[in-house]
C-alpha positions as a printed Julia matrix, in Angstrom:
213×3 Matrix{Float64}:
   4.33  -11.57  -11.01
   1.26  -11.89   -8.85
  -1.54   -9.32   -8.7
  -1.98   -7.26   -5.56
  -4.96   -7.6    -3.18
  -7.38   -4.69   -3.09
 -10.02   -4.15   -0.43
 -11.8    -1.18   -2.02
 -14.16   -1.16   -4.98
 -12.62   -1.58   -8.47
 -13.31    2.03   -9.59
 -10.89    3.14   -6.87
  -8.08    0.96   -8.21
  -6.29    3.72  -10.1
  -6.4     6.12   -7.15
  -5.19    3.3    -4.89
  -2.23    2.69   -7.2
  -1.32    6.38   -7.08
  -1.48    6.3    -3.26
   1.04    3.45   -3.31
   3.46    5.72   -5.13
   2.98    4.45   -8.69
   2.87    7.23  -11.27
   2.78    5.47  -14.64
  -0.26    3.25  -14.25
  -1.32    1.42  -17.42
  -4.69    0.01  -18.31
  -4.51   -3.28  -20.24
  -7.18   -5.11  -22.23
  -7.56   -7.38  -25.26
  -9.91   -7.83  -28.21
 -10.64  -10.84  -30.39
 -10.29  -13.61  -27.85
 -13.62  -15.17  -28.86
 -13.18  -14.83  -32.63
 -12.53  -17.88  -34.81
 -10.39  -15.96  -37.3
  -7.71  -13.29  -37.11
  -5.39  -12.23  -34.3
  -5.85  -11.47  -30.65
  -4.94   -7.82  -30.1
  -4.03   -6.38  -26.7
  -3.45   -2.74  -25.78
  -1.78   -0.92  -22.9
  -2.45    2.75  -22.2
  -0.95    5.21  -19.71
  -2.97    8.39  -19.24
  -2.14   11.53  -17.24
  -3.43   11.39  -13.67
  -5.84   14.23  -14.36
  -7.12   12.95  -17.72
 -10.9    12.95  -18.22
 -12.0    11.24  -21.43
 -15.5    11.74  -22.74
 -15.89    8.24  -24.23
 -13.49    5.99  -22.34
 -15.3     2.84  -21.26
 -16.17   -0.66  -22.34
 -15.61   -0.58  -26.1
 -18.42   -3.09  -26.64
 -20.91   -0.51  -25.39
 -19.84    2.11  -27.95
 -20.92    2.45  -31.56
 -18.2     2.11  -34.23
 -18.26    5.89  -34.7
 -17.92    6.48  -30.95
 -15.03    4.01  -30.77
 -13.19    5.79  -33.57
 -13.67    9.15  -31.83
 -12.57    7.7   -28.5
  -9.53    6.09  -30.17
  -8.32    9.45  -31.45
  -9.04   11.17  -28.12
  -7.13    8.5   -26.17
  -4.12    8.61  -28.5
  -4.0    12.41  -28.25
  -4.19   12.35  -24.44
  -2.01    9.35  -23.62
   1.39    9.53  -21.98
   2.09    6.28  -23.83
   0.17    3.55  -25.61
   1.11    0.35  -27.4
  -0.46   -2.79  -28.83
   0.47   -6.46  -29.04
  -0.79   -8.61  -31.92
  -0.79  -12.41  -31.7
  -1.74  -14.25  -34.89
  -4.01  -17.26  -35.37
  -1.12  -19.71  -35.73
   0.22  -18.82  -32.29
  -3.3   -18.86  -30.82
  -3.6   -22.46  -32.04
  -0.16  -23.36  -30.72
  -0.43  -22.01  -27.17
  -4.25  -21.59  -26.74
  -6.26  -18.38  -26.83
  -5.93  -17.52  -23.12
  -2.13  -17.67  -23.22
  -2.19  -15.78  -26.51
  -4.19  -13.01  -24.8
  -1.62  -12.83  -22.01
   1.22  -12.82  -24.54
  -0.41   -9.89  -26.35
  -0.76   -8.04  -23.04
   2.91   -8.64  -22.25
   3.88   -7.35  -25.71
   1.74   -4.24  -25.29
   3.24   -3.43  -21.89
   6.76   -4.03  -23.21
   6.06   -1.55  -26.02
   5.24    1.37  -23.73
   7.67    4.28  -23.61
   7.91    5.43  -20.91
   7.26    2.03  -19.4
   4.51    1.39  -16.85
   5.4     0.89  -13.2
   2.0    -0.68  -12.48
  -0.87   -2.12  -14.55
  -4.6    -2.59  -14.16
  -5.5    -5.63  -16.26
  -8.94   -6.69  -17.43
 -10.06  -10.19  -16.49
  -8.68  -12.89  -14.23
  -5.06  -13.1   -13.12
  -2.84  -13.07  -16.24
   0.35  -15.03  -16.59
   3.77  -13.73  -17.57
   3.04  -10.04  -18.14
   6.17   -8.97  -16.25
   4.75   -5.82  -14.61
   3.4    -5.42  -11.08
  -0.34   -5.43  -11.58
  -3.9    -5.9   -10.4
  -6.44   -7.98  -12.33
 -10.05   -6.71  -12.38
 -12.9    -8.86  -13.69
 -15.02   -6.74  -16.08
 -12.43   -4.03  -15.61
 -13.19   -2.47  -19.01
 -16.55   -1.31  -17.66
 -15.17   -0.31  -14.24
 -11.82    1.39  -14.84
 -11.36    4.32  -17.26
  -7.77    3.2   -17.86
  -8.81   -0.32  -18.81
 -11.69    1.14  -20.82
  -9.2     3.23  -22.79
  -7.11    0.12  -23.5
 -10.28   -1.69  -24.56
 -11.0     0.99  -27.15
  -7.44    0.95  -28.54
  -7.44   -2.85  -28.78
 -10.87   -3.05  -30.4
 -10.3    -0.32  -33.0
  -6.84   -1.69  -33.85
  -8.22   -5.19  -34.33
 -11.22   -4.0   -36.36
  -8.85   -2.21  -38.74
  -6.72   -5.34  -39.06
  -9.81   -7.41  -39.88
 -10.88   -4.89  -42.52
  -7.49   -5.3   -44.2
  -7.68   -9.08  -43.92
 -11.07   -8.96  -45.62
  -9.3    -7.62  -48.71
  -6.72  -10.41  -48.58
  -9.21  -13.18  -47.82
 -12.49  -12.13  -49.49
 -15.72  -14.07  -49.25
 -15.81  -14.64  -45.49
 -17.29  -11.26  -44.53
 -14.43  -10.46  -42.15
 -15.01   -6.7   -42.35
 -18.56   -7.2   -41.07
 -18.26   -9.78  -38.3
 -14.53   -9.26  -37.55
 -13.92  -13.0   -37.46
 -16.49  -13.88  -34.81
 -18.71  -16.94  -35.05
 -21.79  -15.55  -36.78
 -24.14  -17.66  -38.92
 -22.87  -15.92  -42.04
 -19.26  -16.65  -41.09
 -19.96  -20.33  -40.4
 -21.8   -20.62  -43.71
 -18.9   -19.02  -45.59
 -16.49  -21.35  -43.8
 -18.53  -24.37  -44.89
 -18.59  -23.14  -48.49
 -14.98  -21.98  -48.82
 -13.08  -23.97  -46.22
 -10.67  -22.49  -43.69
  -8.11  -19.84  -44.63
  -4.7   -19.49  -43.03
  -6.05  -16.87  -40.6
  -8.73  -19.2   -39.21
  -8.02  -20.7   -35.8
  -7.87  -24.5   -36.13
  -8.26  -24.88  -32.37
 -11.84  -23.55  -32.6
 -14.5   -26.22  -33.11
 -16.3   -24.61  -36.06
 -13.01  -24.28  -37.94
 -11.71  -27.71  -36.96
 -14.87  -29.27  -38.36
 -13.98  -27.94  -41.81
 -10.4   -29.19  -41.57
 -11.2   -32.82  -40.71
 -10.38  -35.27  -43.51
 -13.46  -36.87  -45.06
 -13.09  -40.63  -44.71
 -14.43  -42.95  -47.39
 -17.35  -45.12  -46.29
């Protein structure tokens, strides 16, 4: 379903949606798209029209403590919220962009009550199945998308902390699977685990067979 054109500035998107008669407007965002290990996690959040959250915004601009506080505030205020989790194997199979869109579709499908409209972070997504508007850098511009950003980020961070216990030695709890120097060094020393994304160059380099000279 195609996004709708919008002539006003992005911060007015939610109010515009309400003027069109939509009442259950969801913000949608993802976390982990750039990581080389672990899942992509997407979140969808419907908030009351009058909701004012103290910390809703781009989750990357918040400290871990602020994100945790915002996560609890959003969950307490939300009409509905849901997440979609797409593992590394599927990321490798369909590519990370499609995996992000799949996670978004899963998150929207998990809402109860369901959304009648969605504001989605980034470029036009494919296959999300809900009438929507895509906003580039929407997590910093729309409180609804910002709320989804926080839910997605905190959920994924918690998943990576658990995966660190299952796959020790990579430092997953620290870097959350992103391509840091410490992560690349651990990958070189230990090889790739089953939660590493083979479609990412740094991981693929460790999975190539070493040919005899």
